[in-house]
BAFI-387328 format. One line per field, with one value per atom (N, C-alpha, C, O): residue in one letter; chain; x, y, z. Coordinates in steps of 0.001 Angstrom, whole numbers, always signed. Layout:
r	c(A	...) .
c	c(A	...) .
px	c(X	...) .
py	c(Y	...) .
pz	c(Z	...) .
# end
This chain:
r	c(M	M	M	M	N	N	N	N	K	K	K	K	V	V	V	V	H	H	H	H	E	E	E	E	L	L	L	L	E	E	E	E	K	K	K	K	M	M	M	M	T	T	T	T	E	E	E	E	E	E	E	E	E	E	E	E	L	L	L	L	V	V	V	V	E	E	E	E	Y	Y	Y	Y	G	G	G	G	R	R	R	R	F	F	F	F	I	I	I	I	E	E	E	E	A	A	A	A	T	T	T	T	I	I	I	I	S	S	S	S	S	S	S	S	L	L	L	L	L	L	L	L	I	I	I	I	E	E	E	E	S	S	S	S	K	K	K	K	S	S	S	S	S	S	S	S	S	S	S	S	P	P	P	P	T	T	T	T	R	R	R	R	S	S	S	S	N	N	N	N	Q	Q	Q	Q	A	A	A	A	G	G	G	G	M	M	M	M	R	R	R	R	L	L	L	L	D	D	D	D	F	F	F	F	W	W	W	W	D	D	D	D	K	K	K	K	K	K	K	K	Q	Q	Q	Q	R	R	R	R	E	E	E	E	L	L	L	L	N	N	N	N	D	D	D	D	F	F	F	F	L	L	L	L	Y	Y	Y	Y	K	K	K	K	K	K	K	K	A	A	A	A) .
c	c(A	A	A	A	A	A	A	A	A	A	A	A	A	A	A	A	A	A	A	A	A	A	A	A	A	A	A	A	A	A	A	A	A	A	A	A	A	A	A	A	A	A	A	A	A	A	A	A	A	A	A	A	A	A	A	A	A	A	A	A	A	A	A	A	A	A	A	A	A	A	A	A	A	A	A	A	A	A	A	A	A	A	A	A	A	A	A	A	A	A	A	A	A	A	A	A	A	A	A	A	A	A	A	A	A	A	A	A	A	A	A	A	A	A	A	A	A	A	A	A	A	A	A	A	A	A	A	A	A	A	A	A	A	A	A	A	A	A	A	A	A	A	A	A	A	A	A	A	A	A	A	A	A	A	A	A	A	A	A	A	A	A	A	A	A	A	A	A	A	A	A	A	A	A	A	A	A	A	A	A	A	A	A	A	A	A	A	A	A	A	A	A	A	A	A	A	A	A	A	A	A	A	A	A	A	A	A	A	A	A	A	A	A	A	A	A	A	A	A	A	A	A	A	A	A	A	A	A	A	A	A	A	A	A	A	A	A	A	A	A	A	A	A	A	A	A	A	A	A	A	A	A	A	A	A	A	A	A	A	A	A	A	A	A) .
px	c(-12636	-13789	-13700	-12606	-14825	-14901	-14419	-14834	-13549	-12986	-14046	-13997	-15008	-16082	-16905	-17320	-17144	-17908	-17200	-17848	-15871	-15103	-15253	-15406	-15212	-15346	-16757	-16934	-17751	-19137	-19348	-20224	-18573	-18701	-18119	-18431	-17277	-16610	-17532	-18369	-17342	-18055	-17362	-16269	-17997	-17416	-16064	-15115	-15992	-14746	-13648	-12498	-14005	-13028	-12534	-11357	-13427	-13029	-12043	-11083	-12285	-11374	-10003	-8972	-9997	-8736	-8004	-6781	-8737	-8146	-7518	-6423	-8212	-7676	-6393	-5439	-6363	-5147	-3996	-2848	-4318	-3307	-2704	-1487	-3566	-3089	-2185	-1113	-2614	-1821	-461	+555	-436	+823	+1743	+2953	+1159	+1947	+2547	+3722	+1749	+2240	+3347	+4356	+3184	+4218	+5530	+6604	+5425	+6606	+7284	+8510	+6485	+7040	+7673	+8660	+7123	+7726	+9116	+10036	+9258	+10567	+11529	+12673	+11060	+11897	+12298	+13397	+11411	+11701	+12850	+13416	+13194	+14313	+15600	+16592	+15567	+16721	+17892	+17709	+19081	+20280	+20499	+21295	+19801	+19880	+18940	+17727	+19481	+18615	+17567	+16431	+17936	+16994	+15843	+14675	+16178	+15151	+14247	+13030	+14846	+14097	+13139	+11979	+13615	+12767	+11616	+10484	+11905	+10857	+9787	+8594	+10227	+9268	+8406	+7202	+9002	+8248	+7183	+6070	+7514	+6538	+5389	+4226	+5720	+4667	+3824	+2634	+4446	+3730	+2584	+1499	+2820	+1760	+555	-587	+808	-256	-1073	-2304	-382	-1077	-1765	-2792	-1217	-1917	-3250	-4266	-3236	-4468	-5482	-6671	-5007	-5897	-6525	-7706	-5725	-6231	-7287	-8306	-7055	-8040	-9338	-10427	-9222	-10417	-11222	-12447	-10534	-11220	-11870	-13024	-11147	-11697	-12906	-13904	-12820	-13954	-15166	-16289	-14929	-16006	-16655	-17880	-15834	-16370	-17117	-18127	-16616	-17264	-18640	-19609	-18716	-19997	-20975	-22188	-20445	-21278	-21890	-22984	-21177	-21631	-22818	-23307) .
py	c(+33945	+33114	+31807	+31288	+31288	+30048	+28879	+28741	+28045	+26933	+25932	+25418	+25654	+24735	+25312	+24580	+26604	+27267	+27090	+26862	+27195	+27011	+25583	+25372	+24611	+23214	+22929	+22135	+23574	+23369	+23830	+23309	+24783	+25307	+24345	+24455	+23408	+22508	+21369	+20888	+20956	+19778	+18541	+18627	+17405	+16152	+15889	+15442	+16170	+15981	+16916	+16505	+18147	+19100	+18664	+18829	+18109	+17622	+16460	+16374	+15573	+14447	+14965	+14521	+15892	+16469	+17212	+17123	+17934	+18655	+17663	+17895	+16571	+15526	+14933	+14703	+14686	+14154	+15153	+14778	+16421	+17470	+17511	+17603	+17444	+17468	+16263	+16408	+15088	+13873	+13961	+13576	+14464	+14603	+15610	+15400	+16698	+17718	+17158	+17388	+16428	+15833	+14831	+14812	+14009	+13037	+13727	+13301	+14796	+15555	+16172	+16152	+16717	+17344	+16323	+16628	+15127	+14078	+13717	+13478	+13681	+13413	+14551	+14316	+15786	+16949	+17013	+17461	+16565	+16640	+15722	+15868	+14783	+13873	+14346	+13618	+15569	+16143	+16292	+16476	+16211	+16408	+17880	+18209	+18758	+20185	+20527	+20365	+20997	+21319	+22388	+22300	+23383	+24446	+23875	+24138	+23106	+22521	+21573	+21565	+20793	+19857	+20588	+20197	+21639	+22411	+23094	+23097	+23668	+24335	+23340	+23639	+22159	+21128	+20723	+20515	+20612	+20254	+21279	+20916	+22554	+23613	+23589	+23753	+23386	+23334	+22068	+22064	+21005	+19750	+19924	+19375	+20676	+20945	+21603	+21236	+22574	+23281	+22312	+22337	+21461	+20557	+19413	+18916	+18992	+18009	+18584	+17889	+19844	+20511	+20571	+20329	+20894	+20940	+19566	+19464	+18524	+17170	+16807	+16201	+17167	+16911	+17666	+17122	+18926	+19708	+19050	+18959	+18590	+17936	+16636	+16366	+15841	+14577	+14803	+14092	+15792	+16113	+16530	+16101	+17373	+17829	+16658	+16555	+15784	+14649	+13676	+13100	+13493	+12591	+13130	+12376	+14426	+15030	+15038	+14964	+15128	+15176	+13807	+13722	+12731	+11364	+10938	+9821) .
pz	c(+76	-245	+544	+770	+952	+1696	+835	-316	+1390	+632	+196	-921	+1078	+729	-407	-1305	-380	-1446	-2788	-3809	-2785	-4020	-4530	-5733	-3643	-4048	-4566	-5490	-3973	-4423	-5859	-6550	-6311	-7677	-8722	-9908	-8285	-9226	-9658	-8895	-10918	-11405	-10855	-10294	-11017	-10540	-11216	-10572	-12504	-13255	-12721	-12572	-12442	-11900	-10524	-10206	-9709	-8392	-8506	-7739	-9462	-9685	-10130	-9623	-11067	-11548	-10432	-10325	-9612	-8493	-7506	-6992	-7252	-6379	-6939	-6197	-8227	-8871	-8786	-8547	-8986	-8902	-7495	-7333	-6489	-5109	-4838	-4250	-5264	-5048	-5739	-5159	-6965	-7698	-7015	-6925	-6539	-5849	-4567	-4277	-3800	-2558	-2851	-2146	-3862	-4229	-4574	-4150	-5347	-5733	-4515	-4401	-3612	-2413	-1478	-808	-1425	-605	-1123	-341	-2432	-3029	-2713	-2324	-2881	-2584	-1117	-790	-231	+1199	+1597	+2681	+733	+994	+313	+260	-201	-883	+80	+1283	-467	+357	+686	+1565	-10	+269	+1422	+1294	+2546	+3681	+3358	+3823	+2574	+2218	+1399	+1686	+396	-469	+323	+141	+1182	+2011	+2950	+3082	+3595	+4511	+3780	+4262	+2621	+1848	+1412	+1452	+998	+588	+1779	+1630	+2940	+4134	+4477	+4858	+4344	+4622	+3616	+3986	+2356	+1329	+1479	+1165	+1957	+2148	+3149	+2953	+4205	+5185	+4521	+4795	+3649	+2938	+2078	+2105	+1318	+408	+1141	+681	+2268	+3104	+3572	+3588	+3949	+4393	+3250	+3457	+2045	+876	+620	+290	+776	+550	+1605	+1273	+2852	+3908	+3632	+3813	+3191	+2875	+1761	+1844	+720	-387	+77	-255	+833	+1324	+2219	+2107	+3111	+3980	+3152	+3419	+2142	+1283	+545	+490	-16	-772	+132	-270	+1361	+2311	+2701	+2783	+2936	+3312	+2150	+2349	+937	-261	-565	-1125	-192	-519	+284	+119) .
# end
């Protein structure tokens, strides 16, 4: 399914909550990426790329909607 289409289905409240979820996830992953465990740090870095992309998609959607 198209990512923009999924965002269009959300209410304003759901979009705000989704944004908060993304921010919390990124914050957590940033902490994990500084772990002394190389495996844990690398995994956090890979997941961070995914969530950064999600945040950009949401921001782009909200900017176009405004």
